[in-house]
TIMI-2910 file (N, C-alpha, C, CB; in pm, 1 decimal, decimal comma, always signed):
<rs>
+----------+----------+----------+----------+----------+----------+----------+----------+----------+----------+----------+----------+------+
!      n_x !      n_y !      n_z !     ca_x !     ca_y !     ca_z !      c_x !      c_y !      c_z !     cb_x !     cb_y !     cb_z ! resn !
+----------+----------+----------+----------+----------+----------+----------+----------+----------+----------+----------+----------+------+
!  +7892,8 !  +9149,6 !  +9253,2 !  +7871,9 !  +9273,0 !  +9325,3 !  +7991,2 !  +9365,3 !  +9302,1 !  +7851,1 !  +9245,9 !  +9475,8 !  Unk !
!  +7961,9 !  +9489,6 !  +9284,0 !  +8065,7 !  +9590,4 !  +9269,0 !  +8123,2 !  +9622,8 !  +9407,1 !  +8009,7 !  +9718,8 !  +9200,0 !  Unk !
!  +8255,4 !  +9611,2 !  +9425,5 !  +8313,4 !  +9633,5 !  +9558,4 !  +8272,8 !  +9766,4 !  +9623,1 !  +8462,8 !  +9627,7 !  +9548,7 !  Unk !
!  +8263,2 !  +9872,6 !  +9546,0 !  +8228,2 ! +10003,0 !  +9604,0 !  +8083,1 ! +10010,3 !  +9648,7 !  +8255,3 ! +10113,1 !  +9504,1 !  Unk !
!  +8000,1 !  +9914,0 !  +9607,1 !  +7858,5 !  +9910,2 !  +9647,3 !  +7832,1 !  +9806,3 !  +9755,8 !  +7770,4 !  +9881,0 !  +9526,4 !  Unk !
!  +7935,3 !  +9736,1 !  +9800,5 !  +7922,2 !  +9632,0 !  +9901,7 !  +7906,1 !  +9695,2 ! +10039,1 !  +8044,0 !  +9537,7 !  +9899,4 !  Unk !
!  +7802,9 !  +9655,5 ! +10113,1 !  +7784,2 !  +9710,1 ! +10248,2 !  +7794,9 !  +9601,8 ! +10355,3 !  +7648,4 !  +9779,5 ! +10258,6 !  Unk !
!  +7869,9 !  +9495,8 ! +10325,2 !  +7891,6 !  +9386,9 ! +10419,3 !  +8002,5 !  +9424,0 ! +10517,0 !  +7926,3 !  +9256,4 ! +10344,9 !  Unk !
!  +7981,8 !  +9390,7 ! +10645,3 !  +8086,4 !  +9417,6 ! +10744,5 !  +8079,7 !  +9315,5 ! +10856,1 !  +8072,9 !  +9560,0 ! +10801,8 !  Unk !
!  +8190,0 !  +9304,7 ! +10928,6 !  +8193,6 !  +9222,0 ! +11048,0 !  +8288,3 !  +9287,1 ! +11148,0 !  +8238,1 !  +9076,1 ! +11014,8 !  Unk !
!  +8280,0 !  +9242,1 ! +11272,5 !  +8363,4 !  +9297,3 ! +11379,4 !  +8441,9 !  +9183,7 ! +11442,6 !  +8277,3 !  +9371,8 ! +11486,3 !  Unk !
!  +8572,4 !  +9201,6 ! +11449,8 !  +8658,5 !  +9105,7 ! +11518,9 !  +8699,7 !  +9168,0 ! +11651,0 !  +8784,1 !  +9067,4 ! +11432,3 !  Unk !
!  +8658,6 !  +9109,1 ! +11760,2 !  +8699,4 !  +9155,6 ! +11893,0 !  +8820,4 !  +9072,0 ! +11933,3 !  +8581,4 !  +9143,2 ! +11999,2 !  Unk !
!  +8933,7 !  +9138,2 ! +11951,6 !  +9059,7 !  +9069,3 ! +11977,2 !  +9120,4 !  +9120,8 ! +12107,8 !  +9158,6 !  +9089,2 ! +11858,9 !  Unk !
!  +9225,3 !  +9056,1 ! +12152,7 !  +9293,1 !  +9099,7 ! +12276,0 !  +9385,3 !  +9218,4 ! +12251,2 !  +9373,3 !  +8984,3 ! +12335,9 !  Unk !
!  +9443,0 !  +9228,7 ! +12131,5 !  +9539,6 !  +9334,7 ! +12102,2 !  +9524,8 !  +9379,6 ! +11956,4 !  +9684,8 !  +9286,0 ! +12129,9 !  Unk !
!  +9442,9 !  +9482,9 ! +11933,8 !  +9418,3 !  +9532,2 ! +11798,5 !  +9545,6 !  +9585,9 ! +11733,9 !  +9311,6 !  +9640,7 ! +11800,9 !  Unk !
!  +9634,2 !  +9643,9 ! +11814,3 !  +9758,1 !  +9697,6 ! +11758,1 !  +9844,5 !  +9587,5 ! +11697,9 !  +9836,7 !  +9772,6 ! +11865,3 !  Unk !
!  +9847,6 !  +9473,9 ! +11763,0 !  +9925,9 !  +9360,7 ! +11710,0 !  +9867,4 !  +9312,3 ! +11577,2 !  +9929,5 !  +9244,0 ! +11812,4 !  Unk !
!  +9734,3 !  +9301,8 ! +11570,8 !  +9670,5 !  +9261,7 ! +11445,2 !  +9697,8 !  +9365,7 ! +11336,4 !  +9517,9 !  +9243,1 ! +11465,1 !  Unk !
!  +9689,3 !  +9493,3 ! +11373,9 !  +9715,5 !  +9599,4 ! +11276,5 !  +9855,8 !  +9585,1 ! +11217,4 !  +9699,3 !  +9738,1 ! +11342,2 !  Unk !
!  +9955,0 !  +9557,8 ! +11300,8 ! +10092,2 !  +9543,0 ! +11252,0 ! +10102,6 !  +9431,3 ! +11148,1 ! +10187,4 !  +9514,8 ! +11369,0 !  Unk !
! +10028,8 !  +9323,6 ! +11168,9 ! +10028,2 !  +9213,3 ! +11071,0 !  +9971,4 !  +9260,1 ! +10937,2 !  +9945,7 !  +9093,3 ! +11124,4 !  Unk !
!  +9858,5 !  +9330,4 ! +10942,1 !  +9795,6 !  +9378,9 ! +10819,0 !  +9877,1 !  +9489,9 ! +10753,5 !  +9654,7 !  +9428,8 ! +10848,2 !  Unk !
!  +9947,0 !  +9570,6 ! +10833,5 ! +10025,7 !  +9681,6 ! +10779,4 ! +10134,8 !  +9631,6 ! +10684,5 ! +10088,6 !  +9762,4 ! +10893,4 !  Unk !
! +10178,2 !  +9509,9 ! +10702,7 ! +10280,9 !  +9452,5 ! +10614,5 ! +10232,3 !  +9440,4 ! +10470,4 ! +10323,4 !  +9315,3 ! +10665,9 !  Unk !
! +10099,7 !  +9448,4 ! +10450,3 ! +10043,5 !  +9440,5 ! +10315,5 ! +10056,9 !  +9571,9 ! +10239,0 !  +9897,6 !  +9400,5 ! +10322,7 !  Unk !
! +10095,4 !  +9680,0 ! +10310,2 ! +10112,4 !  +9811,9 ! +10248,4 !  +9988,5 !  +9858,7 ! +10173,0 ! +10230,3 !  +9809,4 ! +10154,1 !  Unk !
!  +9872,2 !  +9841,4 ! +10235,9 !  +9747,3 !  +9886,0 ! +10174,7 !  +9733,3 ! +10037,0 ! +10187,6 !  +9626,7 !  +9815,3 ! +10239,2 !  Unk !
!  +9663,0 ! +10101,5 ! +10094,1 !  +9642,5 ! +10246,0 ! +10103,3 !  +9545,0 ! +10281,9 ! +10215,9 !  +9590,8 ! +10300,6 !  +9969,8 !  Unk !
!  +9539,6 ! +10411,6 ! +10249,3 !  +9448,3 ! +10460,3 ! +10353,4 !  +9306,8 ! +10482,3 ! +10301,7 !  +9501,0 ! +10589,4 ! +10412,0 !  Unk !
!  +9290,8 ! +10494,2 ! +10170,0 !  +9157,2 ! +10510,7 ! +10113,9 !  +9143,9 ! +10427,5 !  +9987,8 !  +9127,8 ! +10658,9 ! +10084,0 !  Unk !
!  +9021,1 ! +10415,4 !  +9938,8 !  +8994,8 ! +10330,7 !  +9823,6 !  +8965,8 ! +10188,5 !  +9868,0 !  +9112,9 ! +10333,2 !  +9726,8 !  Unk !
!  +8966,8 ! +10097,4 !  +9771,4 !  +8942,0 !  +9955,5 !  +9797,5 !  +9053,5 !  +9878,0 !  +9729,9 !  +8800,0 !  +9909,7 !  +9745,4 !  Unk !
!  +9130,1 !  +9800,4 !  +9803,4 !  +9128,6 !  +9775,8 !  +9947,9 !  +9190,0 !  +9893,5 ! +10023,6 !  +9204,4 !  +9645,8 !  +9981,3 !  Unk !
!  +9174,2 !  +9893,2 ! +10157,1 !  +9234,1 !  +9997,2 ! +10241,0 !  +9250,9 !  +9947,7 ! +10383,7 !  +9148,4 ! +10124,5 ! +10239,1 !  Unk !
!  +9335,6 ! +10018,2 ! +10457,7 !  +9362,2 !  +9988,3 ! +10597,9 !  +9377,8 ! +10120,3 ! +10671,6 !  +9489,5 !  +9898,6 ! +10614,5 !  Unk !
!  +9305,3 ! +10136,6 ! +10781,8 !  +9318,5 ! +10257,3 ! +10863,0 !  +9393,0 ! +10223,9 ! +10991,8 !  +9179,3 ! +10318,5 ! +10894,5 !  Unk !
!  +9457,4 ! +10322,8 ! +11049,3 !  +9535,6 ! +10304,2 ! +11172,3 !  +9443,7 ! +10288,9 ! +11293,9 !  +9632,0 ! +10423,1 ! +11193,4 !  Unk !
!  +9491,3 ! +10220,2 ! +11398,1 !  +9412,8 ! +10206,8 ! +11521,1 !  +9387,2 ! +10341,6 ! +11587,6 !  +9483,9 ! +10114,3 ! +11618,6 !  Unk !
!  +9264,7 ! +10355,2 ! +11642,1 !  +9222,9 ! +10478,7 ! +11709,7 !  +9144,1 ! +10440,6 ! +11834,3 !  +9137,0 ! +10570,2 ! +11614,8 !  Unk !
!  +9166,5 ! +10513,5 ! +11943,7 !  +9084,8 ! +10496,3 ! +12064,1 !  +8950,0 ! +10562,4 ! +12039,4 !  +9155,1 ! +10556,9 ! +12190,8 !  Unk !
!  +8842,4 ! +10485,0 ! +12052,6 !  +8707,8 ! +10535,2 ! +12026,0 !  +8639,6 ! +10576,6 ! +12155,7 !  +8623,9 ! +10429,1 ! +11953,3 !  Unk !
!  +8544,9 ! +10671,7 ! +12148,5 !  +8476,7 ! +10718,0 ! +12269,7 !  +8391,9 ! +10610,5 ! +12337,0 !  +8389,7 ! +10835,5 ! +12236,6 !  Unk !
!  +8360,5 ! +10503,2 ! +12267,3 !  +8280,4 ! +10394,9 ! +12325,8 !  +8366,8 ! +10290,8 ! +12395,3 !  +8196,4 ! +10327,8 ! +12218,3 !  Unk !
!  +8497,3 ! +10320,0 ! +12414,4 !  +8581,9 ! +10234,5 ! +12496,2 !  +8654,8 ! +10124,2 ! +12423,0 !  +8501,5 ! +10174,7 ! +12600,3 !  Unk !
!  +8664,7 ! +10135,6 ! +12292,3 !  +8736,8 ! +10035,8 ! +12213,7 !  +8851,8 ! +10103,7 ! +12139,4 !  +8641,2 !  +9963,9 ! +12113,7 !  Unk !
!  +8958,2 ! +10028,4 ! +12114,2 !  +9065,4 ! +10071,1 ! +12024,0 !  +9043,6 !  +9991,4 ! +11896,9 !  +9211,7 ! +10047,5 ! +12085,8 !  Unk !
!  +9026,1 ! +10059,9 ! +11784,1 !  +8983,4 !  +9993,5 ! +11661,0 !  +9060,9 ! +10041,6 ! +11538,8 !  +8835,4 ! +10015,9 ! +11639,1 !  Unk !
!  +9067,1 !  +9952,8 ! +11439,4 !  +9110,6 !  +9990,7 ! +11304,9 !  +9018,1 !  +9920,5 ! +11207,0 !  +9262,0 !  +9952,8 ! +11278,8 !  Unk !
!  +9021,9 !  +9963,7 ! +11081,6 !  +8937,7 !  +9900,8 ! +10980,4 !  +9021,9 !  +9851,9 ! +10863,6 !  +8830,5 !  +9998,4 ! +10931,2 !  Unk !
!  +8974,8 !  +9743,4 ! +10806,9 !  +9031,9 !  +9683,9 ! +10687,8 !  +8917,9 !  +9665,9 ! +10589,0 !  +9104,4 !  +9547,8 ! +10719,1 !  Unk !
!  +8936,6 !  +9709,4 ! +10465,7 !  +8840,3 !  +9682,3 ! +10359,5 !  +8912,2 !  +9593,7 ! +10259,1 !  +8785,6 !  +9815,7 ! +10292,4 !  Unk !
!  +8854,2 !  +9476,1 ! +10234,3 !  +8919,3 !  +9381,1 ! +10144,2 !  +8888,6 !  +9415,5 !  +9998,2 !  +8874,0 !  +9237,1 ! +10175,9 !  Unk !
!  +8951,2 !  +9347,6 !  +9901,8 !  +8931,1 !  +9379,9 !  +9761,1 !  +8785,2 !  +9368,0 !  +9713,2 !  +9017,3 !  +9290,7 !  +9678,1 !  Unk !
!  +8702,6 !  +9291,4 !  +9783,2 !  +8561,3 !  +9278,9 !  +9746,9 !  +8475,0 !  +9386,5 !  +9811,4 !  +8509,7 !  +9142,4 !  +9786,2 !  Unk !
!  +8535,4 !  +9473,0 !  +9892,0 !  +8461,5 !  +9580,8 !  +9957,0 !  +8405,5 !  +9545,0 ! +10093,3 !  +8350,7 !  +9623,9 !  +9869,7 !  Unk !
!  +8437,5 !  +9427,2 ! +10145,9 !  +8391,0 !  +9389,0 ! +10280,0 !  +8467,4 !  +9468,4 ! +10385,2 !  +8408,8 !  +9236,3 ! +10303,9 !  Unk !
!  +8393,6 !  +9528,4 ! +10478,6 !  +8453,7 !  +9604,7 ! +10587,2 !  +8474,4 !  +9513,3 ! +10706,9 !  +8365,6 !  +9726,2 ! +10625,3 !  Unk !
!  +8597,2 !  +9507,8 ! +10755,8 !  +8628,7 !  +9433,2 ! +10877,3 !  +8679,9 !  +9534,2 ! +10979,0 !  +8734,7 !  +9318,6 ! +10850,4 !  Unk !
!  +8606,5 !  +9549,5 ! +11088,1 !  +8648,5 !  +9639,4 ! +11196,7 !  +8708,2 !  +9550,2 ! +11304,5 !  +8527,2 !  +9727,3 ! +11253,1 !  Unk !
!  +8827,9 !  +9585,0 ! +11351,4 !  +8900,5 !  +9504,6 ! +11449,4 !  +8925,0 !  +9591,5 ! +11572,3 !  +9035,7 !  +9450,1 ! +11390,4 !  Unk !
!  +8892,6 !  +9538,1 ! +11691,6 !  +8912,2 !  +9619,4 ! +11810,4 !  +8930,1 !  +9540,3 ! +11937,9 !  +8798,4 !  +9710,6 ! +11826,5 !  Unk !
!  +8980,5 !  +9610,9 ! +12038,9 !  +8989,6 !  +9553,2 ! +12173,7 !  +8940,2 !  +9656,6 ! +12274,0 !  +9136,5 !  +9508,7 ! +12207,2 !  Unk !
!  +8894,2 !  +9605,7 ! +12390,0 !  +8848,1 !  +9692,5 ! +12498,0 !  +8964,8 !  +9771,8 ! +12553,9 !  +8780,5 !  +9610,5 ! +12609,5 !  Unk !
!  +8944,7 !  +9902,5 ! +12572,3 !  +9048,2 !  +9984,7 ! +12634,5 !  +9061,9 !  +9954,3 ! +12782,9 !  +9017,4 ! +10132,5 ! +12614,5 !  Unk !
!  +8953,1 !  +9913,3 ! +12845,1 !  +8955,1 !  +9875,9 ! +12986,3 !  +8969,7 !  +9724,5 ! +12993,6 !  +8825,3 !  +9924,5 ! +13061,1 !  Unk !
!  +9091,8 !  +9677,0 ! +13006,9 !  +9118,8 !  +9533,3 ! +13005,3 !  +9044,3 !  +9458,9 ! +13115,7 !  +9267,5 !  +9508,5 ! +13018,8 !  Unk !
!  +9017,3 !  +9525,3 ! +13228,0 !  +8946,2 !  +9459,6 ! +13338,2 !  +8800,8 !  +9429,0 ! +13301,9 !  +8950,8 !  +9547,3 ! +13463,4 !  Unk !
!  +8743,5 !  +9508,6 ! +13211,4 !  +8603,6 !  +9490,1 ! +13172,4 !  +8591,0 !  +9409,1 ! +13043,2 !  +8535,6 !  +9625,9 ! +13155,4 !  Unk !
!  +8702,3 !  +9374,0 ! +12982,7 !  +8699,0 !  +9305,5 ! +12853,6 !  +8639,7 !  +9166,0 ! +12864,8 !  +8838,6 !  +9297,2 ! +12795,3 !  Unk !
!  +8562,2 !  +9130,2 ! +12764,1 !  +8509,2 !  +8994,4 ! +12756,4 !  +8619,1 !  +8902,5 ! +12706,0 !  +8383,8 !  +8987,5 ! +12663,9 !  Unk !
!  +8643,7 !  +8796,5 ! +12778,8 !  +8740,9 !  +8695,6 ! +12737,0 !  +8667,7 !  +8562,9 ! +12735,8 !  +8867,2 !  +8691,5 ! +12832,2 !  Unk !
!  +8656,6 !  +8501,3 ! +12617,0 !  +8585,9 !  +8372,9 ! +12610,4 !  +8655,8 !  +8267,1 ! +12694,7 !  +8575,1 !  +8325,1 ! +12465,2 !  Unk !
!  +8580,1 !  +8171,8 ! +12746,8 !  +8641,9 !  +8065,1 ! +12827,0 !  +8733,5 !  +7978,8 ! +12741,5 !  +8534,1 !  +7977,6 ! +12893,0 !  Unk !
!  +8833,9 !  +7924,6 ! +12803,0 !  +8927,2 !  +7833,5 ! +12735,5 !  +8852,6 !  +7709,9 ! +12688,7 !  +9044,3 !  +7793,9 ! +12829,3 !  Unk !
!  +8884,6 !  +7664,1 ! +12568,5 !  +8826,3 !  +7541,3 ! +12515,4 !  +8913,5 !  +7422,4 ! +12558,2 !  +8813,5 !  +7548,2 ! +12359,3 !  Unk !
!  +8851,4 !  +7313,9 ! +12599,0 !  +8932,8 !  +7197,7 ! +12637,1 !  +8945,4 !  +7100,2 ! +12523,6 !  +8873,7 !  +7127,8 ! +12757,8 !  Unk !
+----------+----------+----------+----------+----------+----------+----------+----------+----------+----------+----------+----------+------+
</rs>
């Protein structure tokens, strides 16, 4: 598959998108093209998100709830 024609994506819901962004920022990826990394932004739907596109063109959107009280937190695994 040609990376620019790939329409695969997934969403990672995390506790702190900014922290994840800082980890990915160390890769010094460009803001456009493939691969790429965009900065975190507060979205009108109540999430803070950034996007990562890997070398194969897969889109990974990473975000956390802006309202921490309403955020889904999975139960602890024993």
